[in-house]
C-alpha positions as CSV (number, residue, x, y, z in Angstrom):
1,X,-20.5,44.2,-18.1
2,X,-19.8,40.9,-16.2
3,X,-21.0,40.6,-12.7
4,X,-18.1,39.5,-10.4
5,X,-18.5,38.3,-6.9
6,X,-16.1,39.3,-4.2
7,X,-14.3,36.3,-2.8
8,X,-14.6,36.1,0.9
9,X,-11.9,34.6,3.1
10,X,-13.3,31.8,5.2
11,X,-12.0,31.2,8.7
12,X,-12.3,27.9,10.4
13,X,-12.4,27.0,14.1
14,X,-10.5,24.0,15.5
15,X,-13.8,22.2,15.7
16,X,-14.3,22.9,12.0
17,X,-11.0,21.3,11.2
18,X,-11.7,18.3,13.3
19,X,-15.1,17.8,11.5
20,X,-13.4,18.2,8.1
21,X,-10.8,15.6,9.1
22,X,-13.5,13.2,10.2
23,X,-15.4,13.6,7.0
24,X,-12.3,13.1,4.8
25,X,-11.3,10.0,6.8
26,X,-14.8,8.5,6.4
27,X,-14.6,9.3,2.6
28,X,-11.2,7.7,2.4
29,X,-12.3,4.6,4.1
30,X,-15.4,4.4,2.0
31,X,-13.2,4.5,-1.2
32,X,-10.7,2.1,0.0
33,X,-13.0,-1.0,0.0
34,X,-10.7,-3.1,-2.1
35,X,-7.0,-4.0,-2.1
36,X,-5.3,-2.5,-5.1
37,X,-2.1,-3.3,-6.9
38,X,0.4,-0.8,-5.1
39,X,2.7,-0.7,-8.0
40,X,0.3,0.8,-10.5
41,X,-2.0,2.3,-7.9
42,X,-5.2,0.7,-9.3
43,X,-6.6,-2.7,-10.3
44,X,-7.1,-5.6,-7.9
45,X,-4.2,-7.1,-6.0
46,X,-4.1,-10.9,-5.9
47,X,-1.2,-11.4,-3.6
48,X,0.7,-9.8,-0.7
49,X,4.3,-10.3,-1.8
50,X,7.0,-10.2,1.0
51,X,10.7,-9.8,0.4
52,X,13.8,-8.5,2.3
53,X,17.0,-6.9,1.4
54,X,19.8,-5.2,3.4
55,X,18.2,-6.2,6.7
56,X,14.8,-4.6,5.7
57,X,11.6,-6.6,5.2
58,X,9.0,-5.3,2.8
59,X,5.5,-6.3,1.7
60,X,3.4,-5.1,-1.2
61,X,0.1,-5.9,-2.7
62,X,0.5,-6.9,-6.3
63,X,-1.6,-8.5,-9.1
64,X,-0.5,-11.7,-10.7
65,X,1.4,-10.0,-13.5
66,X,3.5,-7.8,-11.2
67,X,4.2,-10.6,-8.7
68,X,5.4,-12.9,-11.6
69,X,7.6,-10.0,-12.9
70,X,9.1,-9.5,-9.4
71,X,9.8,-13.3,-9.0
72,X,11.3,-13.5,-12.5
73,X,13.6,-10.5,-11.7
74,X,14.8,-12.0,-8.5
75,X,15.0,-15.6,-9.7
76,X,18.7,-15.6,-10.6
77,X,19.6,-14.2,-7.2
78,X,17.4,-16.6,-5.3
79,X,18.8,-19.6,-7.1
80,X,22.3,-18.9,-5.6
81,X,21.2,-17.3,-2.3
82,X,21.0,-19.0,1.1
83,X,17.7,-19.1,3.0
84,X,17.9,-17.4,6.4
85,X,16.4,-19.6,9.2
86,X,15.0,-18.4,12.6
87,X,16.4,-19.6,15.9
88,X,14.4,-22.9,15.6
89,X,15.9,-23.7,12.2
90,X,12.7,-22.9,10.3
91,X,12.1,-20.3,7.6
92,X,10.7,-17.1,9.0
93,X,6.9,-17.0,9.1
94,X,5.0,-15.0,6.5
95,X,2.0,-12.7,7.2
96,X,-1.5,-13.5,6.3
97,X,-2.5,-13.7,2.6
98,X,-4.4,-11.0,0.9
99,X,-8.2,-11.5,1.3
């Protein structure tokens, strides 16, 4: 006859929850050492691509293949679109590149 253990219900204090949260955060920071392609969720990203539509601005880390695909997809629209300039008559500034 098999020997079964009775499962005990564990209770945690608020301090336990705080410690668990700190541990999980440290583990997540440890695992997130590189910048990954956000479209596929893995693999190195080579570029931070910024774009806007409907008054919203977006940025996404992509590898070369995905950034080329996005540019190819948007190319016919960009060719006939007007560039939006800031109050000084310059194109809006971009954020820093991916390191």
